[in-house]
Structure formats: C-alpha cells, structure tokens
C-alpha positions in Angstrom: 105.3 125.1 96.4 107.0 123.1 93.6 109.0 120.0 93.8 111.2 118.1 91.2 111.4 114.7 92.9 114.2 113.4 90.8 116.7 116.1 91.6 115.5 117.7 94.8 115.0 116.6 98.4 111.4 116.3 99.6 110.3 119.6 101.0 107.6 118.2 103.2 108.0 115.9 106.3 106.1 113.2 104.4 106.1 112.2 100.8 103.2 113.8 98.8 103.6 111.5 95.9 101.6 108.3 96.9 99.3 110.5 99.1 98.1 112.4 96.0 97.1 109.4 93.8 94.2 108.4 95.9 92.1 106.6 96.7 93.8 103.5 95.3 91.9 100.1 95.0 93.5 97.3 97.0 94.7 94.3 95.3 94.3 91.7 98.0 95.9 88.9 96.1 96.0 85.2 97.1 98.3 82.7 95.4 100.1 79.5 95.8 103.5 78.2 94.9 104.2 75.0 92.9 105.0 73.2 96.2 101.6 74.2 97.5 102.6 76.9 100.0 99.8 79.4 100.1 100.2 83.3 100.3 98.0 86.3 100.5 99.1 90.0 100.5 97.6 93.4 99.8 98.9 95.5 96.9 97.9 99.2 96.5 99.0 99.4 92.9 96.0 97.5 91.4 93.6 98.2 88.5 91.6 97.0 85.7 93.1 97.4 82.2 90.2 96.7 79.7 86.9 94.9 79.6 87.0 93.0 76.4 88.4 90.5 77.7 88.5 91.5 81.3 92.1 92.1 82.1 93.8 93.4 85.4 97.2 94.4 86.6 99.2 94.9 89.8 102.7 96.2 90.5 104.9 94.9 93.2 108.2 96.5 94.4 111.1 94.4 95.1 112.6 93.9 98.6 115.5 96.1 99.4 117.8 93.1 98.9 116.5 92.6 95.4 114.1 89.6 96.2 110.9 89.6 94.2 107.5 89.3 95.9 106.0 85.9 96.4 102.8 86.8 94.6 104.7 87.7 91.4 106.8 84.4 91.6 103.6 82.3 92.4 101.7 83.9 89.6 104.6 83.4 87.0 105.2 79.7 88.2 101.6 78.4 88.4 99.9 80.7 86.0 97.1 81.9 88.5 96.3 84.2 91.3 93.0 85.4 92.8 91.8 89.0 93.6 89.7 89.3 96.7 87.8 92.5 97.3 88.9 94.2 100.5 86.0 95.5 102.5 85.6 97.4 105.8 84.4 94.3 107.6 87.6 92.6 106.5 90.0 95.5 107.1 91.9 93.9 110.1 92.5 90.7 108.1 93.7 92.7 105.0 96.2 94.6 107.4 97.4 91.4 109.0 98.1 89.9 105.6 100.6 92.6 104.9 103.0 91.3 107.5 106.4 90.5 106.3 106.8 86.7 106.9 109.5 84.1 106.1 108.8 82.3 102.7 108.0 79.1 104.6 105.3 80.7 106.8 101.8 81.5 105.5 99.8 84.7 106.2 96.7 82.4 106.2 97.7 81.0 109.5 97.3 84.5 111.1 93.9 85.4 109.5 90.4 84.7 111.0 88.6 84.1 107.7 87.1 81.1 105.8 89.3 79.5 103.2 87.7 78.2 99.9 89.4 77.2 96.7 89.2 78.6 93.2 87.8 76.6 90.3 90.6 76.9 87.8 93.6 76.1 90.0 93.8 75.3 93.7 94.4 78.9 94.9 92.9 79.8 98.2 90.2 82.5 98.4 88.5 84.5 101.1 84.9 83.2 101.4 83.8 86.4 103.2 85.1 88.6 100.3 81.9 89.5 98.3 83.6 89.5 94.9 86.6 87.5 93.7 88.4 87.2 90.4 90.3 84.1 89.3 93.2 85.6 87.2 95.2 83.7 84.7 98.7 85.1 84.4 99.6 86.8 81.2 102.9 88.6 81.3 105.3 90.6 83.6 106.9 93.8 82.7 110.1 94.5 84.7 110.6 98.3 85.3 113.9 99.4 86.8 113.9 101.9 89.6 116.9 103.9 91.1 117.2 101.2 93.9 116.3 97.5 94.2 113.3 98.5 96.3 112.3 101.0 93.6 112.3 98.4 90.9 108.9 96.8 90.1 107.3 93.8 88.6 104.1 95.0 86.6 102.0 91.8 86.3 99.1 91.5 83.7 96.4 88.9 83.8 93.1 87.8 82.2 90.1 87.5 84.5 88.8 83.9 83.8 86.1 83.6 86.5 84.2 86.1 88.6 82.6 85.1 91.9 79.9 87.4 93.3 77.9 87.0 96.5 74.4 87.7 95.4 73.4 89.1 98.8 75.4 92.1 97.9 73.5 92.8 94.6 71.0 95.7 94.4 67.5 95.2 93.2 68.4 96.5 89.7 71.2 93.9 89.4 74.1 96.3 90.0 76.8 95.7 92.6 75.8 97.2 95.8 78.8 99.1 96.7 77.2 100.7 99.7 76.4 97.4 101.1 79.9 96.1 100.5 81.8 99.1 101.8 85.1 98.5 99.9 88.2 100.0 101.3 91.0 101.8 99.4 94.5 102.9 100.2 95.4 106.5 100.9 98.8 107.8 101.8 100.8 107.4 105.0 99.1 104.8 107.2 95.6 106.0 106.1 92.7 104.2 104.3 89.2 105.2 103.3 85.9 103.4 102.8 83.2 103.9 100.3 80.0 104.9 102.2 78.4 107.2 99.7 78.2 107.6 95.9 76.7 110.0 93.3 75.9 109.7 89.6 77.1 111.9 86.7 76.3 111.1 83.0 78.3 112.5 80.1 76.4 115.3 78.3 75.6 114.7 74.6 76.8 110.9 74.7 74.8 108.6 72.6 73.0 105.4 73.7 75.8 103.1 73.0 78.2 105.4 74.8 76.0 105.5 77.8 75.5 101.7 77.8 79.3 101.3 77.8 79.9 103.7 80.6 77.2 102.1 82.6 78.3 98.5 81.8 75.0 97.5 80.5 74.9 93.8 79.5 
C-alpha cells in the first residue's frame, strides 16, 4: 500500500498518520489568563527541544472557526505555563481535562486533583503529578494548514523550574519511570503506559558521549 495524503483520499477506514508517530508524550499543560481564569488541557504534540538550556515545545491546532487554543493565548499573554506529567493513575483526570468548555468555565472544576501553584507565576499545577516543569514562554511559530483546524501554533518555552516528587526516584538517583507509569498518546482513542524498559548503549561511543546520552550530572 502507498498513499499520497496531499493528493489522494485516505485508503483506510481510519487515518494512519497520527497512528504511526507513536507513542507521543502528553503535554498536560496548565495555564492562567491575565484575568486569573485557570485552564488545563492535554496536547499530544509535545516534546523537549534541547537540554542546554532545557527547552520544550508544543503545537496546538486551531478550532474549526479559527479561534486559537486558550493555552497558547495564556502562555503568550502571561509568559508562563506548566507541564504536568500524565500518569496511569491520573489518566481519567487527563481525559476529563480534554473536554471542550466555554472560555469562562475552567476544566479544574471537573477534576478530582489537588491544586498547588507554581513558584514563578501563579499557574495552577497538579500536586499528584510526580514531575512538573514551570515553562517561560519564548516564541510562537504560526504554521498555516489547508484549513483553519489544520493551522497550528507551535509554542517554544524555556524550562525555568523542575519539580520532582522524590518518592519516584530510584536508588541510583534516576527517575523511576516504572514507578511513575507515564502514559502516552497513540492513534484513534488509544493510549499506552510505560510498564517496562530496556537499556542499549551505543557501540564505540566515548565516555563523554555516554555521559551525555545518560544525562550524567
């Protein structure tokens, strides 16, 4: 099978595109607007960009009527947002936070979580999330699509503060991913959870390269 998505109709009953780039980390992003209205929503196009300094990105599709997502506007207007790690234990709250609500209604009112606030700016955070990044807005790249909903805002930010629940650290000081059980977005309505891992080291790499890949302090 071969498909040219720009010029041909989809040959399958469901799109294979988003279901092939998997698993995708979830950007569970909390923010606040200048008037103090609090927002939280999951984004499946989320990633780190570099480590020196720590920098992250997420992209948000517009609504069909051309409106931009609240998280993007809040980040641009206040200069801050927070990434909360999405875990298996929090999966139902992540899902509820994806609801489309009127601008004046907050997703937080529907969640059964403990709300705490960031250090740098009063952005609400999920206390139960084991790792959180306080992100300072850097820039937005507007990328047009074929339709309003296909157009995206790609937001880049610096990570200014990292919160880690030490209960989820392994004895060697590494993040205990198998304790955390982070979830990731698949295609369709599917998600996956990290329950196992394996190690591979690049053959022939020197000690500096190994340290960089490992993230040694």
